[in-house]
C-alpha positions in Angstrom: 77.7 37.6 157.3 77.5 41.0 154.9 81.1 41.3 155.8 82.2 37.6 154.4 80.1 38.1 151.0 81.6 41.2 150.6 85.0 39.8 150.7 84.6 36.9 148.0 83.1 39.6 146.3 85.7 41.5 146.3 88.3 38.9 145.5 86.4 37.1 143.1 86.3 40.8 140.9 90.6 40.7 141.6 90.7 37.1 140.4 88.5 38.2 137.1 91.1 41.7 136.7 94.0 39.9 137.1 92.6 37.3 134.1 92.6 39.8 131.9 95.6 41.1 132.6 98.2 40.8 129.4 100.5 37.9 130.0 102.7 38.6 127.1 105.5 41.0 128.7 106.3 41.7 131.8 104.9 45.2 133.6 105.1 46.7 136.9 104.1 45.5 140.3 103.2 49.2 142.5 102.5 50.1 146.2 100.5 53.2 147.2 99.6 54.5 150.7 98.2 57.3 150.4 96.0 59.8 153.7 93.7 63.0 153.1 91.7 64.3 155.7 92.2 60.8 158.6 91.1 58.8 155.7 93.5 56.7 154.1 94.4 54.4 150.8 96.8 52.3 150.7 97.1 50.1 147.1 99.0 46.9 145.5 98.7 47.7 141.4 100.2 45.7 138.7 100.7 48.2 135.3 100.6 46.0 132.6 103.2 46.1 130.1 102.2 49.2 127.6 99.9 48.5 124.8 100.1 51.7 122.7 102.8 53.9 122.3 104.2 56.9 120.4 107.5 59.0 120.3 107.8 62.6 119.7 111.3 64.8 119.6 112.7 63.9 123.1 109.7 62.8 124.7 107.6 59.7 124.3 104.1 58.4 125.1 102.5 55.3 126.1 99.2 53.4 127.6 99.1 50.2 129.4 95.8 48.9 131.8 96.7 48.9 135.5 94.8 46.7 137.5 94.5 47.0 141.3 93.1 46.3 145.1 93.5 47.8 148.1 92.1 49.1 151.5 90.4 52.5 152.0 90.1 52.9 156.3 89.1 55.9 158.2 89.4 57.2 161.2 86.1 58.1 162.5 85.0 56.2 164.8 82.2 54.2 164.1 81.1 51.3 162.3 82.1 50.4 159.0 85.8 51.6 159.5 87.1 50.6 156.2 86.4 48.9 152.9 87.9 47.2 150.2 88.4 47.6 145.9 89.7 46.3 142.9 89.5 48.5 139.6 90.7 48.9 136.7 92.1 52.1 135.1 94.1 53.0 131.9 96.9 55.0 132.9 98.7 57.3 129.8 102.1 58.1 130.4 103.9 61.1 129.0 107.6 60.6 129.4 109.2 64.2 128.8 112.7 63.4 129.9 114.0 59.6 129.6 113.6 58.8 133.0 110.6 61.1 134.2 107.3 61.6 133.8 103.5 62.7 134.1 101.0 59.9 134.6 97.0 60.0 134.1 94.1 57.5 134.4 90.3 57.2 134.8 89.3 54.0 135.6 86.1 51.7 137.1 86.6 50.6 141.0 84.1 48.3 142.6 84.2 49.1 146.9 83.1 46.2 149.6 80.4 48.7 150.3 78.6 52.0 150.6 79.8 53.8 153.6 83.1 54.4 155.0 82.4 55.3 158.6 79.9 58.1 158.9 80.3 58.4 155.0 77.7 57.1 152.8 79.4 57.6 149.2 76.3 55.5 147.8 77.0 53.3 145.2 80.1 50.1 145.3 80.7 51.6 141.8 83.5 54.6 141.5 85.7 55.6 139.2 88.5 56.3 140.3 90.6 59.4 138.5 94.7 60.1 139.3 97.3 62.3 138.1 100.6 62.2 139.3 104.3 62.6 138.7 106.9 59.6 138.7 110.2 59.5 138.4 112.6 55.6 137.4 116.3 55.2 138.4 118.4 54.6 135.7 120.3 51.4 135.9 117.6 49.9 138.4 114.2 48.7 138.6 113.0 51.0 141.0 110.3 54.0 140.1 109.2 56.2 142.5 106.4 59.4 142.3 103.5 60.8 144.2 100.1 60.7 142.6 96.4 62.2 143.6 93.8 60.2 143.5 89.8 60.9 143.5 87.1 58.3 143.8 83.9 59.4 143.0 80.3 57.8 141.7 80.4 60.8 139.2 77.0 61.5 140.4 74.9 57.8 139.6 73.8 58.3 143.0 73.4 60.9 145.6 75.2 61.6 148.4 78.6 61.9 145.8 81.0 62.9 148.6 83.7 61.3 146.3 87.3 60.3 148.1 90.6 61.9 147.5 94.5 60.5 148.3 97.3 62.1 147.9 99.8 58.9 147.5 103.4 57.9 147.9 104.4 55.5 144.3 106.9 52.8 144.8 107.1 50.8 141.7 109.8 47.3 140.8 109.9 47.2 136.8 109.9 43.6 135.3 111.3 43.8 132.3 
């Protein structure tokens, strides 16, 4: 029964986040898959069109919101081998060439529980910090990259073991 309530809570959270997404411009749909020390994370994310941009000589910066739904799993042989998560993250991208850039983000995530295998994460609320490199392929809607994501409750409650994932990123741009 608790698992059903967790799934309902995650689904409602994702629907609320999707309803808040800016609908005036097309965005980018991203699939992320990562692994670190036996734990896996897959995430489906929608990155809205940038709400702020600034051009520099030879580069530019933009900021947009990323709405995500994902699942983390562990190989540990224990109960609670997986958790769902939903999140919203402001993402800043520095395009140091017209097609290649660096992305940084710090956002809020809600997990469907507080145990991942035998690891206690203490709170369902977790911050998600990401840094990555990406390349957009000219004359195509595709972007590929790599991202490091760290989830942590920022010591709101202990223990705070954190979770890290090195993720492959594939995105389709609807613009």
